[in-house]
N, C-alpha and C positions, 0 to 999 in steps of 0.2 A: 351527397352523403345520403341526405334525407330521400334523395327520389330513389336510390339505390337501396336505400332498406324499404321504400314502399312498394318498389317491384318484387324484391324478395319475398315480403308478406303475400303479397298477391298468388306469386307462385305456390307459396305453401298454404294458401286457402284453395287453390286446385289439386294439390295434394292431398290435402285433407278432405275435400269433398269425396275424391277417389277413395280413399281410405276408408271412409266412412260406408262404402260398400262392403267392404270384408277384407277386400284384397290389401297386398303389401306393395306400396309403392316405393322403390328406392329413390334417394333425394340426390344422386348424382349429377342428375342433371340442374336440376337448382345451382350446384357448384359450377357447372359449366358454365351458365348464364353469367354468373357474378365475373368469371375467369375472361367471358368473350364480349360482352356488352359495355360500352364505357360508361360511366357515371355522368351523372346529367343533374344538374340542381334547378334545372327550370320548373316555372310552375305548372307547366302544363299538364292537365289532369290525365291520369291514367285511364283507360278502358275499363269500364265496368262487367266483371265476372260474369257468365252466362251462368243463372239460375240450372241447378240440374234436377229434373222430375225425379219425384221419390221413386216413380216405378223403375227407374233404371237402377239395376240392383250391384252388377260386376264393375269392375275397374275396366275391361275394355267398353262397356257400353257407355258408363258415364265418359271417359276420356274422349270417346266418338263425340258426345254429344257435344262438350265444352270446344272441341275442336270445330266441329261447324257452325258453333257460334261465336267462335273466340271473338269475330271480328266484326258482329252485328253492332257494336257502337261507334264504329269508325266509320266517317265519310271522310273518302278520300279528296273530295274536294275542299275540304278544311286543309290547306297547305301550313298551317301554322303547326298542326300534327304531321301531315301527311309526309311532309318534305323536313322536318326535325330528325336529323340520323339519329340522335341516342334516342328520342321516344321510340322510334319506328323498329331500331336494332334491338331494344331492352323488348319489346313486345314479341317481337317475330323470335327472338331466340325462346321466350316464354312457351311462345305456340310449339314451337320444334320441342319443346322439353318434354310434348305431351305424347309424339309418335310413338315413342316404344310402348305406350302402354293400351293404345288405340287397335282394332283388327285393323289387319292391313288393308280391307277391303273400303276401309273410312277414310284413307289418309289422301286418294286422288280425288274424292269429292270436295274436302275439305281443302284441299290446294287450289282446285277450281275455282272454288268458291270466293276464297281469297285473290285471286288473281284477275278475277272477272270486276270485282269490286274495284281493284286496281284500275282499271283500264278507264276509268273517269280522270284520272290525271298522270300524263305520259312520265313526268319527272317521278312520281312516286312509286310507278310500275317500274322503272330502272333502277330504284333504290332497291327495292324486293329481290330485282333478279341479281344485282351486285351482292345482296348481304344472303340470297341463297348459295350462291358460288363461294362466298368466304366461310358459309357454317358448315357447307355439306362437300364441299369439294377440297377446299384446300386441306393441307395434311396439319397445317398447324391448329388447326380448330378441333376442340376436344369432341365436338358432334359429328365428324364427318362420318357421310353415310351415302355412297354412291348413291343406293337405290330410292331412298328420299328425292336426293339430286334430281333424278331424272323426273320425277313427278313436275318439279320445276320447269325442268326443261323442255318437255311435251306442252306445258303450257307456252313457252318462250315461243315455241316452233308453231304453234297455234293462232297465237294472237295477231292481230293487224297493228300493233304498237309499235315494234321493233322497225329498226330500219332493214335495209337488205342486207348490209355487212351484220348486223347483230341477230340478225334472223338464221344467216348464213353460220355464224360463230355457234350459236344454240345449236344446230342441226350437227354441225360437226361436233362438239361436245357430247351429243347426244347418242352419235354414232358409236363413239369410243365406251361411254358408259355401258351400250348396252353389249359391247363385246364381251364375251366371255365372264357375263353377269353369273352372280351367284343362285345355284341352281340348275344353269345349262351344262352341257356338254362342253367342256375344253376343245379347243380345235387341235386338230391333229395334225402332227409335222412328221419328220424323219430325223431322227438324230444318230449321228457317227460314235460309236464305242471306240475306247482306245484299243482293240483287238480288231480296227476296222472293219466291223459289221454294221449293217446299219438297223435300227431299229425302228417303232414306231410309239408316240407316246400312248396311243390306245391298246397297243400291244404289249405294253407294260405293266405284267401280275404286279399288284398290289393290294394292300387294304385300305390304306389311305396312302397318298403319294403330296412329300413337300416339293416342289419343284421350284428349283432356283435358277434365274437366268444369272448369267453372270459375264462379267468382262475381265479376261486375263490379266489385263492392263490397269483396272479399277484397284486403288489401294484400299478404299471403304470395301468393295466388294470381299477382298478377302479378309477385311475382320469382321464382318457379319458372317464370313462362311466359320471361320476361326470361332465366334460365338456358339453359330448351332451346333461345332461340333465339340464343345465344352459344355453346353448344356444338360443336366442332368434330367430332367423329362423328357428332352430329346433321345437321350442317350437310351433311357430304358425304351421308350419307342421302337427305335433302331434294333435294339438287341431283342426284344422278344417280335418283331416282324409286324407289330400294327404300325406300325410308318415306314416307309421306303423314301429316299432321298435321289432325287433326279438335279443334278447341276448341269445347266445346259449352256454353254457358249453359244449365243447368240449374235456375238460382234463380225465373225467372218473371219478373225486372224488364225487360221488352221496353224501357222506356227507355233505362234505364242502358247496357243492352246497345247500344243504336243509337248512345248518346253514345260509347261505347268499342271496338266493334268495330275500329275504323280504327286503333287503337295496335299491332294484331298483324300480322305479318308480311304481304306481298299472296300470297306462295306457301301459306298455310296456309288450310285451310277453317275458315271459322268459321260456329257455328251458334247458333240461339236453340233451344231445347225449344218446337215449336211447339203441341203438343197440349198441354202440361204433364204428360205420360204417364211420364216419368223421375221424378216426383216422388210423383204422385198413384195410379202404379200399382208403385211402386218398384220398379222395374226393375233398378238398379243400387246395389251398396254405395258410400256416400261419406259414411264417419263423419268425415271432414275435407276440406276443399279446399285445393288441387285433388286431383282423383281422377284414376290414372292408370291406361290401361289399353293394352296391346299386343295386337293382335289380328293375327291372317295375312290372306291375300288372301281367303278363306272365311269369313271373320271369326269363326274360333276363336278363343279365347283363350289367349294365350300368359301374360301376364302381367296379374295383377289387382289392381286398388289397389293399386299397385306405387310404387317408388321412383324418380325421376330416375337414381341409379345404376345401379339394376338394367336401368333403360330401353337404358342407352348402352351397359352391359357386354352385352344381348343382341346389342345393332344389331353391337356390334365382332366378336361370333362370327362374320359373314359365311357364313352357313350356308343362307341360300335366295335 
């Protein structure tokens, strides 16, 4: 318990330093740290926080400085620290909690600096790689963020530390993470509508598009589709034409799609993967069904393989 209180205090110090610059820093990430990292009552001393120069006035500047120097007090050859899972995990979570407050350009150098320092101990390096996946890639994490995970994957591909199998896995994950990433134009495909006509994603007119890949034989898919249909925020978006929904059966069972497509609301676009390209060419990331994507009118990805809650929150912002 003492260990947890100490690290929460350190996180609050970092936030306090940023707040002194006049910006407002939310404490959601400090809560995430407590939820994710294990408590540890060991006597291993925590890392000293960097002292931010007073000339750095804005929150992004100060956060970038703390990120760049966060691990300065860490000697990865000190295996009592570098191989202590609880110690490393809590500091790693604290480190990640600052990412949203720094300029994007400051993130890659901070990650590179950390991973290069960790190369002095192969075990510690592997532990960092494991934690990056746990915190930034696994859906159970409140800190999940694929864009941040890409920064670590790029280091895992670059480093001479890993085995061939480890580097191959990192390269595979990186390829998937970069597919249809936020801000990129979503991969085009052809879908068949109920009237037998073929359409393309890029040819589908909309202001924003909620694209749902589903399986007609998936009970959970129907539960999520029902939640979408019942959501008041999304219903308003559909009625005003601000949002269009395209539900695509990407599983290849056309008879099942034909039998079930009428269960979906009339105002939705309902399609079938006409050429089987979504799966055969692995156009989209669909680790589970349904898979939800939010696109803008130019078919640029706003949210990738996301949650219904995130979709509703984005639509509630009314910034388009």
